[in-house]
Each structure stands twice: as C-alpha cells, then as structure tokens.
C-alpha positions in Angstrom: 21.2 -2.8 11.2 20.9 -4.3 7.8 20.1 -8.0 7.4 21.3 -9.4 4.1 19.3 -12.3 2.7 20.8 -13.2 -0.5 8.1 -11.3 -9.5 5.3 -8.8 -7.8 4.0 -11.3 -5.2 0.4 -10.9 -3.9 -1.3 -12.1 -0.8 -4.3 -14.2 -1.1 -6.9 -12.7 1.1 -10.5 -12.4 2.1 -11.5 -10.7 -1.1 -14.2 -11.9 -3.5 -14.7 -10.6 -7.1 -18.0 -9.4 -8.3 -19.0 -8.6 -11.8 -16.6 -6.7 -14.1 -18.7 -4.1 -15.9 -18.4 -0.8 -17.6 -19.3 2.3 -15.7 -17.8 4.8 -13.3 -17.7 5.6 -9.6 -20.3 8.4 -10.1 -22.8 5.8 -11.4 -22.0 3.5 -8.4 -22.4 6.4 -6.0 -25.7 7.4 -7.5 -26.9 3.8 -7.0 -25.7 3.7 -3.4 -26.1 6.9 -1.4 -24.4 5.2 1.6 -21.0 5.4 0.0 -17.6 7.2 0.4 -15.7 8.2 -2.7 -12.1 9.2 -3.2 -11.3 12.8 -4.1 -8.1 14.5 -5.3 -6.7 17.8 -4.0 -3.0 16.9 -4.0 -0.7 14.7 -6.1 -0.7 11.1 -4.8 2.7 9.3 -4.4 3.1 5.7 -3.3 5.7 5.1 -0.6 6.5 1.5 0.5 8.6 0.7 3.5 10.0 -2.8 4.0 10.5 -3.1 7.8 10.6 -5.5 10.7 10.0 -5.3 14.5 13.2 -7.4 14.8 15.4 -4.8 13.2 17.0 -2.2 15.5 17.4 0.2 12.5 13.8 0.1 11.6 12.0 2.2 14.3 13.4 5.5 12.9 12.1 4.5 9.4 8.7 3.6 10.9 8.6 7.0 12.5 9.4 8.7 9.1 6.6 6.7 7.4 4.2 7.9 10.1 5.4 11.5 9.5 5.0 11.2 5.8 1.3 10.0 5.9 0.3 13.1 7.8 -1.6 15.7 5.7 0.6 18.1 3.8 3.9 16.9 5.2 5.2 17.7 1.8 3.1 20.6 0.3 1.0 19.6 -2.7 1.7 15.8 -2.2 -0.4 13.1 -0.7 1.8 10.3 0.5 0.0 7.0 0.3 1.9 4.5 2.4 2.4 0.7 2.6 4.3 -0.6 5.6 5.3 -4.1 4.6 6.7 -6.2 7.4 9.1 -8.9 6.1 9.4 -12.3 7.8 13.2 -13.0 7.4 13.9 -11.5 10.8 11.5 -13.8 12.6 14.1 -16.5 13.4 16.5 -14.0 15.0 14.8 -13.6 18.4 11.4 -11.9 17.7 8.4 -12.9 15.7 6.9 -9.9 14.0 3.1 -10.4 14.1 2.6 -8.2 11.1 5.1 -10.0 8.9 4.3 -12.1 5.8 6.5 -14.1 3.5 4.7 -12.5 0.6 6.1 -9.1 1.6 9.6 -10.6 1.7 9.0 -11.9 -1.8 7.7 -8.6 -3.1 10.9 -7.0 -1.7 13.0 -9.6 -3.5 11.2 -8.8 -6.7 12.1 -5.1 -6.3 15.7 -6.1 -5.5 15.9 -7.9 -8.8 14.4 -4.9 -10.6 16.9 -2.6 -9.0 19.8 -5.0 -9.7 20.7 -5.2 -6.0 22.8 -8.0 -4.5 20.5 -8.5 -1.5 17.5 -7.3 0.4 17.7 -5.2 3.5 15.7 -3.4 6.2 14.6 -0.7 6.5 14.2 -0.1 2.7 11.9 2.7 1.3 10.7 2.6 -2.3 9.0 5.6 -3.9 6.5 5.0 -6.7 8.3 1.8 -7.5 11.2 3.7 -9.1 13.7 4.9 -6.4 15.0 2.9 -3.4 17.1 4.0 -0.4 17.6 3.2 3.3 14.4 4.1 5.1 14.7 6.8 7.7 16.5 9.2 5.5 14.2 12.3 5.5 16.2 14.3 2.9 16.3 11.4 0.4 12.7 10.5 1.0 11.5 14.1 0.4 13.6 14.5 -2.8 12.3 11.2 -4.2 8.7 12.1 -3.3 8.9 15.5 -4.9 10.4 14.0 -8.0 7.7 11.3 -8.2 5.0 13.9 -7.9 6.2 15.5 -11.1 5.8 12.3 -13.1 2.5 11.9 -15.0 0.0 9.5 -13.5 -3.5 8.2 -14.3 -6.4 8.5 -11.9 -8.0 6.0 -9.6 -11.5 6.6 -8.3 -12.6 4.5 -5.4 -16.1 4.1 -4.0 -16.6 2.2 -0.8 -20.2 1.1 -0.3 -22.2 -0.4 2.6 -25.8 -1.4 2.1 -28.3 0.6 4.1 -29.5 -2.5 5.9 -26.0 -3.4 7.1 -24.5 -1.8 10.1 -21.6 0.6 9.3 -19.4 -1.4 11.7 -19.9 -4.6 9.6 -16.6 -6.1 8.3 -18.1 -6.4 4.8 -18.0 -3.6 2.1 -18.2 -3.4 -1.6 -15.4 -1.5 -3.4 -15.7 0.0 -6.9 -12.4 0.7 -8.6 -12.2 2.8 -11.7 -8.8 3.5 -13.4 -8.6 6.0 -16.2 -6.2 8.2 -18.2 -3.1 6.0 -17.6 0.1 7.3 -19.1 1.4 5.6 -22.2 3.6 2.5 -21.7 4.9 -0.6 -23.5 4.1 -3.2 -20.8 1.1 -4.7 -19.1 0.2 -3.6 -15.6 -1.4 -5.0 -12.5 -4.1 -3.3 -10.5 -3.5 -4.0 -6.8 -5.6 -3.5 -3.7 -4.5 -3.1 -0.1 -6.0 -2.6 3.4 -3.7 -0.8 5.8 -4.0 0.0 9.5 -2.6 2.9 11.5 -1.9 3.5 15.1 -0.6 0.0 15.9 1.8 -0.6 18.9 3.9 -3.4 20.1 6.0 -4.0 23.2 9.0 -6.1 22.1 10.4 -8.5 24.7 13.2 -10.2 22.6 15.5 -9.6 19.8 17.4 -6.4 18.8 14.5 -4.2 19.9 14.0 -5.9 23.3 12.4 -3.5 25.8 11.2 -1.0 23.1 7.7 0.1 22.6 7.2 0.3 18.8 4.7 2.4 16.9 3.5 1.7 13.4 1.5 3.4 10.6 0.1 2.1 7.4 0.7 -1.6 8.3 -0.4 -3.7 5.3 -3.0 -6.2 6.4 -3.9 -7.4 3.0 -2.5 -7.0 -0.5 -4.2 -8.5 -3.5 -4.5 -8.3 -7.3 -7.7 -6.8 -8.5 -6.9 -7.4 -12.2 -4.6 -6.7 -15.1 -4.4 -4.0 -17.8 -2.8 -4.7 -21.1 -0.3 -2.3 -22.5 -2.6 -0.5 -24.9 -5.4 0.1 -22.5 -5.7 3.1 -20.2 -9.0 2.3 -18.3 -10.1 -0.5 -15.9 -13.3 -0.9 -13.9 -14.2 -3.6 -11.4 -16.4 -4.0 -8.3 -15.5 -6.4 -5.5 -16.6 -7.4 -2.0 -14.0 -7.0 0.7 -13.9 -8.3 4.3 -11.8 -7.4 7.3 -10.7 -9.6 10.2 -11.9 -9.2 13.8 -9.5 -7.1 15.8 -8.7 -4.7 13.1 -9.8 -1.2 14.3 -12.0 0.1 11.5 -11.3 3.8 12.4 -7.7 3.2 11.6 -8.1 1.3 8.3 -7.4 2.7 4.8 -8.4 1.2 1.5 -5.7 1.6 -1.2 -5.6 0.8 -4.9 -2.7 1.3 -7.3 -1.6 0.4 -10.8 1.9 -1.0 -11.2 3.7 -1.7 -14.5 5.1 -5.2 -14.5 8.7 -5.0 -15.6 9.6 -1.5 -14.5 7.5 -1.6 -11.3 6.5 2.0 -12.1 3.4 3.2 -10.2 1.0 4.5 -12.9 -1.9 5.6 -10.6 -2.7 5.4 -6.9 -5.6 6.4 -4.6 -7.0 5.7 -1.1 -10.0 5.9 1.1 -10.7 5.6 4.8 -12.6 2.4 5.7 -15.6 4.4 7.1 
C-alpha cells in the first residue's frame, strides 16, 4: 500500500574528517599495505529504495533490491544499493528500527525534484534520475540499463586499518578520490554511506504483522564528505570512520557517490566491503 504524506538531507554520524590533501588512492595504498581498494570490472549504478517495515507493499521491493545487489544480476552492471527506511510509517502500528527522519527528508527532496504531489513507499530511484514503484523488475531493469549508458566519473576508495589495530576494530580510515567527472553546470555533493546486508525482523504489529522480513543494503549512516564546484572534476579527502556495536562487519559495505545538487544526477559511485 502507498502512504501519502503530503533539499539532499544528510545524517550526522560517527564520522570525523582528517586532512584534505592532494594525492590518489595508489599513494595511500602504498603507504598502508593493510588496505582494501575499490576496483571496477562493471559499470556502477546507484539504486535507492525508500521503504518501511510498516508498509505491506514493501517486502516485494525489498526482495527486488536484494536480487539487484547480487553479482551480475544485470550483465555488465554493478548495482550499488541504498535501502533507506523512512519514519512516517512509525505511528501506524510498527516502529521500524532502521528508519530515520533524514531518509524521509531525502525522499521529500526527491519528490520536489520530480515534481510529485507526495511521497510514497516503496519508491525506487535509479541514479537520481528515474523514479517508480519499487518491486517492478521490468521497470527497474530498464532504468538501470539506461543509467549504465550515461557517462560517469570514477571514485576510488581505499579502506585502511593500521597494522597495530585488530581488523575487527570499529575504526577505519577511508580515502576517497573522485576524478574525471562529466561536465555539468551545477555544484555537487560527495556523500558517504555505510550499509548492512542480511538483516531480519519479525514484525508483531502493523500491516506486516506476523511476517518475517529480510533486508539488504540497509543504510546505517549517510553523510556529506565534501562539495565539488561546477568547474571541478576531481576531489580527494581522507577521513576516519567508526561503526556502532551490533553491526555485523562481514555484512557492511562502504559506499561513496557524487550527486549534482539541483538535478540529483549521480555523477560517480563506488563501494567496498568493510573488511
């Protein structure tokens, strides 16, 4: 069912900036042999799903998102997913533990950009440019294939842990390098997210009462790493990141993407596993 309620909003999180400096991920990797670095064998496309555990129409969309993040679901395309749980269902019988008001605001920002009358769940958005009812495989596939043909820049991510720190430590340092962005007339934001796969919930109230729900790519944190002015096509930053107890590190992904402000177009996107 759709819930009708009626600009990019970012969560403040456990993220601390370190020095902004020139350089590249290869330099960082050489400095730190205990590092994982992103690689590109397919075209990355960002797929966002606005969903809620309180919405009876959302589980099929959640299942589709899980399908899309599997390797080579669409040949030649790497789907990088953000499952953003909105909070406006929470007063209708079930409180979604993954929901955040900031995700609801981000969805409202998209609604304004698409000139929609309201927000709804489940809503899927591909590369910030096409929106449709989540769960529609044919529409999702067509939108993703189209997005994969649009020029993008490159994001190189390097995730570093110090040799004297246990690999299970919640602290890492992340190097983000953006380069070769397509031409544009607007400024852009560089965003950073942590997502978690393989989450499950047994719902005891609301529209999904009695159901056992499965989630992929649940957004735990979403933050701004910085901004790129319209005439720049590169960006480099390093930052320390921290995860909360209870997040299963083997299921975490680190994602960074560049989003044009007015059009919401995704200009570059990349991801890494936490380990």
